[in-house]
LOBANU-519670 format. One record per residue (C-alpha): x, y, z. Coordinates in steps of 0.2 Angstrom, whole numbers. Each point is the difference from the previous one (the first is absolute). Layout:
X;Y;Z
...
This chain:
328;708;761
-15;9;-8
-13;-11;-8
0;11;-17
19;-10;-2
-7;-16;-5
8;-6;-16
-10;-11;-13
11;-9;-15
-7;-6;-16
7;-12;-9
-6;-2;-17
6;-18;-9
-3;1;-20
-7;-12;-10
3;-9;-16
-13;6;-10
5;19;5
16;8;-8
9;3;19
17;-4;-1
5;-16;11
5;9;15
-14;10;14
1;14;8
-6;4;19
-5;17;5
-1;6;20
-13;12;2
4;17;8
-12;4;14
-3;15;-10
-10;-11;-13
-16;-5;8
-12;-13;-5
-18;9;-5
-16;-5;8
-5;-4;-17
5;-13;-14
-6;9;-13
13;-1;-16
3;17;0
5;-3;20
11;-14;-6
11;12;-13
1;13;15
8;-12;9
12;-6;-14
3;20;-5
6;1;16
11;-14;0
9;3;-15
3;19;6
11;-8;15
7;-15;-10
-2;4;-19
2;-18;-5
-7;-8;-15
-7;-15;8
-13;12;10
-8;2;-21
2;-19;0
-11;-1;19
-13;11;-12
-1;-14;-13
-1;-15;13
-13;8;9
-8;0;-17
3;-16;-5
-3;-8;16
-18;9;1
6;5;16
-12;15;-2
-17;-8;-2
-14;8;-11
-9;3;18
17;9;7
-3;-12;15
16;-10;7
-5;-16;1
10;-14;14
5;-18;-3
9;-13;12
19;-4;-9
11;-8;12
-3;2;17
-17;-5;6
-5;11;14
-13;12;-10
-7;-1;-15
-14;8;-13
-5;-17;-11
-14;9;-8
7;10;-13
-16;8;-2
-4;8;16
5;18;0
7;11;13
-7;18;2
13;14;-5
-1;9;16
2;-15;10
17;-3;-9
13;7;12
-9;-7;14
3;-18;-7
16;5;-3
4;6;18
-7;-17;7
10;-9;-12
14;9;4
0;0;20
-2;-21;-2
16;1;-12
10;10;15
-7;-11;13
4;-16;-7
18;3;-10
-4;-14;-10
-17;1;-8
4;4;-19
-17;6;-11
0;2;-19
-12;9;-13
-5;-8;-13
-11;8;-15
-13;-8;-9
8;-9;-15
-9;10;-15
-10;-11;-11
7;5;-18
19;2;10
11;-9;-16
9;-15;3
18;10;-1
-4;12;13
-8;-9;14
4;7;15
0;-7;21
0;13;10
0;3;17
2;12;13
5;-2;17
7;8;15
15;-5;9
12;5;15
17;9;-7
15;-8;5
11;12;-5
14;5;15
1;20;-6
-16;4;9
-4;-1;17
-18;-1;-5
4;-17;-6
-11;-8;15
-16;8;-6
3;5;-19
-11;-7;-14
3;-4;-19
-10;1;-13
3;-14;-14
-5;-3;-16
4;-17;-8
-4;-6;-19
10;-16;0
13;1;-13
-5;-12;-15
18;0;-6
10;-9;14
16;2;-9
4;15;13
-7;7;16
-6;17;4
12;10;12
-10;14;5
8;18;6
-8;7;16
-3;19;1
3;1;20
0;15;13
15;0;9
0;0;17
11;-3;14
16;-12;-4
-3;-10;17
4;-18;-6
-16;-9;10
-5;-21;-5
-13;1;-11
-13;-13;-4
-2;-7;-19
-16;-6;-6
2;-18;7
3;6;20
20;-2;-2
9;12;9
16;7;-9
11;10;8
6;17;-5
17;-4;-1
-3;-13;-16
-5;10;-10
14;10;-1
2;-6;-17
-15;8;-8
6;15;1
9;2;-13
-18;-2;-10
-4;19;9
-1;14;-9
-3;17;12
-8;16;-7
-12;13;5
-19;6;-7
-10;15;8
12;1;13
-1;-19;5
12;-11;1
-5;-16;-10
11;-17;-7
-2;-10;-14
3;-19;4
0;-15;-11
-6;-15;10
10;-15;2
-8;-16;-6
3;-10;12
-2;-20;-4
6;-6;17
-13;8;11
-15;-11;3
-15;-1;-12
-18;4;3
-15;-12;-6
-1;13;-15
18;4;-4
0;-21;0
-12;-1;-13
6;15;-8
18;-9;0
-9;-17;-6
-8;9;-16
18;10;-3
9;-17;-1
-14;-7;-11
2;14;-11
20;2;2
1;-18;-5
-13;1;-15
11;15;-5
16;-8;2
-9;-17;-11
-3;13;-13
19;6;-1
5;-17;0
-10;-4;-14
5;18;-9
18;-5;4
-4;-18;-7
-6;8;-17
14;11;-1
11;-16;0
-12;-8;-10
3;14;-13
18;-1;2
1;-19;-3
-13;0;-16
13;13;-9
15;-8;8
-6;-16;-10
-6;3;-15
7;-7;-16
6;12;-11
-15;-5;-12
-11;4;10
9;16;11
6;8;-18
-12;-8;-16
9;13;-13
18;-4;5
-4;-20;1
-7;2;-18
13;10;-6
14;-13;6
-10;-14;-7
1;8;-15
20;1;1
2;-19;5
-10;-4;-15
11;13;-11
15;-9;7
-8;-18;-3
-5;4;-18
16;10;-6
17;-3;-2
12;8;12
18;4;-8
6;15;10
17;-5;4
-5;8;19
-15;-9;5
-3;-17;8
-12;-7;8
4;-8;18
-7;-15;8
-14;1;13
10;-1;15
8;14;-6
-19;8;-1
-4;-5;16
12;7;10
-2;17;-10
-18;0;5
5;-7;17
-2;11;18
16;5;-1
-6;14;-11
-6;7;18
15;2;9
12;14;-1
18;-3;3
12;17;-5
14;-4;6
14;-16;-2
-3;-18;6
4;2;20
1;20;-2
-20;4;-3
-8;17;3
-16;-12;6
-3;-13;11
-6;-17;-4
12;-4;-13
6;-16;6
-8;-10;-15
2;14;-11
21;-2;4
-2;-20;-3
-7;3;-16
12;14;-7
16;-8;7
-5;-18;-9
-1;10;-16
16;8;3
8;-18;4
-9;-7;-17
5;14;-13
20;-3;7
-5;-19;-3
-8;1;-17
13;11;-7
15;-12;9
6;16;10
13;-2;17
-10;11;13
20;6;6
2;8;-17
-17;5;-3
-16;9;6
-19;4;-8
-14;8;3
-17;-5;-5
-9;16;5
0;9;-15
-17;2;-10
7;-1;-18
16;-3;-9
-1;19;-3
0;4;19
13;-13;1
12;11;-11
-6;16;7
6;-6;17
17;-2;-7
2;15;-5
-7;10;14
11;-11;12
16;1;-11
-2;17;-8
-2;18;4
-11;9;-9
6;6;-17
15;-16;0
0;-10;-16
-8;-15;-6
3;-10;-16
-10;-14;-9
-6;-8;-14
-12;13;-14
-17;-3;3
-2;-3;-20
14;-10;2
-8;-11;10
2;9;18
-12;4;12
-6;18;3
6;-2;19
18;0;-6
-2;16;-5
-7;7;-17
-4;17;-9
-10;2;-14
8;5;-16
-9;18;3
10;-2;18
-13;-2;12
2;-11;14
-10;-15;0
3;-10;17
8;6;19
17;-7;-3
1;14;-14
-8;14;11
9;-3;15
17;-6;-7
9;3;-17
0;-13;-12
8;-7;-15
-6;-13;-10
13;-13;-10
-8;-9;-15
-2;-16;-10
10;-2;-20
-15;6;-11
6;-13;-13
0;-15;14
-9;5;15
12;-4;10
10;9;14
15;10;-7
13;-2;16
14;11;-10
-13;16;-1
-7;-7;18
17;0;7
4;18;-8
-16;6;7
3;-5;17
17;7;1
-6;18;-6
-15;0;11
7;-9;14
-17;-6;7
0;-3;20
-13;-15;-4
2;-12;-17
-15;-9;-4
-5;-15;-11
-12;-10;-4
-16;6;-9
-17;-1;-4
0;-6;-20
17;-8;-2
0;-18;-9
18;-7;4
10;-3;14
9;14;9
19;-2;3
1;8;17
19;-4;3
4;12;-15
-11;13;11
9;-6;15
16;6;-8
-9;19;-7
-4;3;18
16;-4;7
9;11;-11
-12;13;3
-3;-3;20
-19;-3;-2
-10;-13;9
-8;-11;-14
-18;-1;4
-13;-15;-11
-16;3;-3
-5;-19;-2
-18;3;0
-4;-10;-19
12;-13;4
0;-4;18
-10;-16;-2
13;-5;-11
13;3;9
-6;-8;15
-3;-17;-11
18;3;-6
-7;0;-19
10;18;1
15;6;5
0;8;17
8;19;6
2;-6;18
17;-5;-6
4;19;-4
-11;11;5
-3;11;17
-20;2;0
-13;-12;-10
-16;8;0
-16;-10;-7
-19;-1;-2
-8;-15;7
-13;-3;-11
7;-3;-21
8;-13;-4
3;-3;21
-20;-4;1
-4;8;17
-10;13;4
2;19;-5
14;7;8
20;5;1
14;-6;9
18;4;3
16;-9;4
14;8;8
19;-5;3
8;0;17
15;-5;11
18;4;-7
5;6;-18
9;-11;-10
15;8;-6
7;-3;-21
5;-18;2
-17;-3;5
5;-3;21
-5;11;14
12;14;6
-8;0;18
-1;18;1
-13;5;-10
-19;-5;3
-15;4;-11
-12;13;7
-16;-5;-11
-11;-9;13
-6;13;12
1;14;-15
-14;-9;-10
-10;-6;15
-1;15;5
-5;8;-19
-13;-14;1
-9;4;17
-1;14;5
7;11;-15
-10;-6;-14
-14;-11;4
-10;-1;17
-8;-19;7
4;-13;-12
-12;-13;-7
0;-14;9
-13;-11;-9
13;5;-16
15;-8;9
-6;-15;8
-7;-3;-18
17;2;-7
5;-11;15
-11;-12;-11
7;2;-17
20;0;8
-3;-15;5
-6;-8;-17
16;9;-8
9;-14;12
-9;-16;-9
4;-9;-14
-15;3;-8
2;19;-2
16;-4;-9
-10;-11;-12
-13;15;-1
14;12;-6
9;-13;-12
-16;0;-9
-2;19;0
16;2;-8
-6;-16;-14
-16;10;-2
9;16;-3
11;-6;-14
-13;-11;-8
-9;18;0
14;9;-8
5;-16;-13
-20;1;-7
1;18;-1
16;0;-11
-5;-15;-11
-16;14;-5
15;15;-4
-1;7;14
12;11;9
4;-2;20
13;13;6
19;-10;3
-8;-14;-9
-7;-12;11
-1;-1;20
12;-7;16
-15;1;13
-19;4;0
-3;13;-12
0;5;-19
1;18;-7
-8;-1;-17
3;16;-11
-15;1;-9
6;13;-13
5;-11;-14
-20;-4;-1
-6;18;0
-6;0;16
-1;12;14
3;-8;16
-17;9;8
-9;-6;-13
5;-18;1
-2;2;20
-17;4;-3
-6;-12;-13
8;-15;9
-10;6;17
-19;-1;-9
5;-17;-5
4;-6;18
20;0;-3
8;13;14
18;7;-5
8;15;2
5;11;-13
20;9;3
12;11;-8
15;-5;-9
14;7;-8
3;0;-19
17;-2;-9
2;19;3
-2;0;16
-18;9;1
-15;-6;11
-15;-7;-9
-16;-9;8
3;-15;-12
3;-13;11
-10;-10;13
6;-12;14
-8;-17;2
3;-12;16
-3;-17;4
-2;-3;19
-18;3;3
-7;-12;-14
14;-12;7
-8;0;15
-18;-6;-6
11;-13;-6
3;3;-19
17;-9;-10
9;3;-15
-13;-5;-13
-14;11;9
12;15;-3
2;-4;-18
-18;1;-1
2;18;11
14;6;-13
-16;-4;-14
-11;11;8
11;14;2
6;0;-17
-19;1;-6
-3;13;11
14;10;-9
-8;-5;-16
-17;9;6
11;14;6
9;4;-16
-18;-2;-8
-10;12;12
15;13;-3
-1;0;-20
-18;2;1
-2;11;16
18;7;3
10;0;12
-6;14;10
-8;-5;17
-18;9;-5
-3;-9;-18
10;-16;7
-10;-3;16
-17;3;-10
4;-10;-14
4;-16;12
-16;1;9
-9;-8;-14
12;-12;-7
-7;-19;-1
19;-7;-1
1;7;18
-15;-9;4
6;-17;-5
17;0;5
-7;5;16
-12;-15;-1
16;-12;-2
10;9;12
-12;-4;13
-3;-20;-5
18;-1;2
4;8;17
-14;-8;8
7;-16;-1
13;5;13
-4;1;17
1;17;11
12;-2;16
-10;3;17
-16;3;-10
-16;-10;-3
-5;5;-18
């Protein structure tokens, strides 16, 4: 062994006040680096520069920063010693100075004592600066201790030089790197700081942490010291461990407080009321509530739902995604969703008195238009033919419609070929002779009955006969009259049709959505009995078309709300309600007829009235606008004149919504008077300002007659409660 082969180890632990990384680096110094006899800043820089040439680590520059921040080099350029852990030697008086010339002798004496004892550990601490900031306060110590590396056969005589600044953030422990001169690879016993013997073979696991290389012809290796918590601890390490534990607990407590504050933030967001979370939307909703409460709602497609339905629509079922069918979902956690949908389907069958062996139902469509398109998608190929009632005749655009200029209005006309049948322009009723002629010529694969604004009952038996002659599937869209059918106040299509679709609001008084019924089981022959050979194949095709060909996950909150509404359909109270709807429609029609108003078909068999306002010289759009300004809502429609041309001269009026608010026949007679006065105001405004929209709308803004009528309407409407609302 050569004396010059002694290896020193420098370990620097960063402080909170500096910008060092959480890891600390240790560098064992090659014997080429000799400690100068002076401890001036220039000599320290010389040592660091040599260290950096051997091991160019950024931590060496951090070491310089640590020295200056800890006032390791005092203005007097002298090193002061202080007792730290082991109390064998101490220079307690920080003001006592050691001449620079005696520094090597002092070091030699201390080294000889340490090598002899093998257990003594001294530390040097710089005098703390009076002007040191809190962020850069340090606890720096210098000590010598026997090296325990098994890679050097000089482990009995080698010493290490360590600078330790206690890392104030205990989130991670420093693990130093050691730059060591490679010696013989003989594995011998080594002694750790506590005097415990380690067999060389026990450290084989550390070999993977060593990298070998050469510097200036000298074999070197880098080794990261393993943080061994199983070994015994010195009093200093115990104290440091205790301090670290306290810091760790403090940081842990801070982290827990941070986590709790984040949880509280989520709870605060999730539990805010609508008014607190979004005052803008809340204010608009309140305005809409007041509009509904103070106005007269006469749109045939609208209704007021009960409180139970609204509670289900605003429930936690909105949170669940359940794409698929009951028992066959794409996601887990749907056992209760399956129960709700199954119950809803059962109630739908019960409401319309259907046998589950011959009929099936899908309650997932988002609307009746979605239900209709699912039927087309499931049973047809693109370009196949469909036929439904013309929209101006009272049909719906989802049954196929082209404008007079040939524009395709709905998806059913875009993806399929549609041809409409029409009503007789003189009577307003369906002309079945022309219908049959068109069907036999056009040969649609699906024939559609049912409409959006047809005030009379449907002759499903005649449709069945025509469908059988052409080989078409007969489909009924009962969206407008489903409530009347459930209450047996209108003829049922289920006795004649193959497929029946509907909305779930309107006269059904449920949430906004769609539903589709389809036949299943064996088909019946001409005698009306099954021949046992041919079965309906609608179920699988329609269910697949709904999900996942056209839709994703169903709206579970809507399905639950629909189940509630369907339960009400089976009660006597609902039957009485629908009977009143029809009575109110008839009372309204009679009141208008008494005032010489013209009604399409001359009256009504269901819940709606079609008023042709052309004999009063009015345009339906202008009349609709005046009614709206008076807080009466109706909707304009186009109707055929005697020559069969399309004119915007009608309005559609329905009775379900105001019947839900408790209005009876006498109340609808009052509403008829309001409507007639609105028509008179419209006539005056058209004469004074013209029929064109720009001049007409400007004129009605200043109409005193409108203001007066609006006040009377509000006084009338506010007499009746709003279902499910506290107003």
